[in-house]
C-alpha positions as CSV (number, residue, x, y, z in Angstrom):
1,M,99.5,93.5,103.5
2,K,98.7,95.5,106.6
3,L,101.3,97.8,108.0
4,S,101.3,95.8,111.3
5,Q,102.1,92.6,109.4
6,F,104.8,94.2,107.2
7,L,106.6,95.7,110.1
8,K,106.6,92.6,112.2
9,Q,107.7,90.5,109.3
10,Q,110.6,92.9,108.4
11,R,111.6,93.1,112.1
12,K,111.8,89.4,112.4
13,N,113.5,88.9,109.1
14,N,116.2,91.3,110.3
15,K,116.4,89.5,113.7
16,L,115.5,92.6,115.7
17,T,113.5,92.8,118.9
18,Q,110.9,95.5,119.2
19,E,113.3,97.4,121.4
20,E,116.2,97.1,119.0
21,L,114.0,98.3,116.1
22,A,112.8,101.3,118.2
23,N,116.4,102.2,119.0
24,K,117.6,101.9,115.4
25,A,114.7,104.0,114.1
26,G,115.1,106.6,116.8
27,V,111.5,106.2,118.0
28,G,109.9,105.0,121.2
29,L,109.3,101.3,121.9
30,R,105.6,102.1,122.6
31,L,105.2,103.3,118.9
32,V,106.7,100.0,117.6
33,R,104.3,98.0,119.8
34,E,101.3,100.1,118.7
35,I,102.1,99.6,115.0
36,E,102.5,95.9,115.4
37,Q,99.2,95.8,117.4
38,N,97.5,97.6,114.5
39,K,96.6,100.7,116.6
40,T,95.1,103.2,114.3
41,T,96.1,106.5,115.9
42,M,99.8,107.3,115.3
43,Q,102.0,109.9,113.7
44,I,102.7,109.1,110.1
45,D,106.1,110.8,110.2
46,K,107.2,108.5,113.0
47,V,105.9,105.5,111.2
48,N,107.9,106.5,108.1
49,Q,110.9,106.9,110.3
50,I,110.7,103.2,111.1
51,L,109.8,102.1,107.6
52,A,112.8,103.9,106.2
53,L,115.0,101.3,107.8
54,F,113.5,98.7,105.4
55,G,113.4,100.9,102.3
56,A,109.7,101.6,102.6
57,E,107.3,104.4,103.4
58,L,103.6,104.8,104.0
59,T,101.9,106.9,101.4
60,V,98.4,108.2,100.7
61,S,96.5,107.2,97.6
62,F,93.2,108.5,96.6
63,K,90.4,106.2,95.5
64,T,88.5,107.2,92.5
65,N,84.8,106.7,92.3
66,G,82.6,106.5,89.3
67,N,81.7,110.2,89.5
68,G,84.9,111.8,88.7
């Protein structure tokens, strides 16, 4: 599932507007909108600040290739 889909689904499941979510997470409304629109340039710490409200966080995983 994409981050944009996850956030929108969680927000709606919790009956929050984008503005309410931004206020609860302590981030700007613009960031919430950008995430839901799948914008690719954003600050990971701010994204995790929002995701923490839903018991989730964005992490990095390294793909392995056949060479190593």
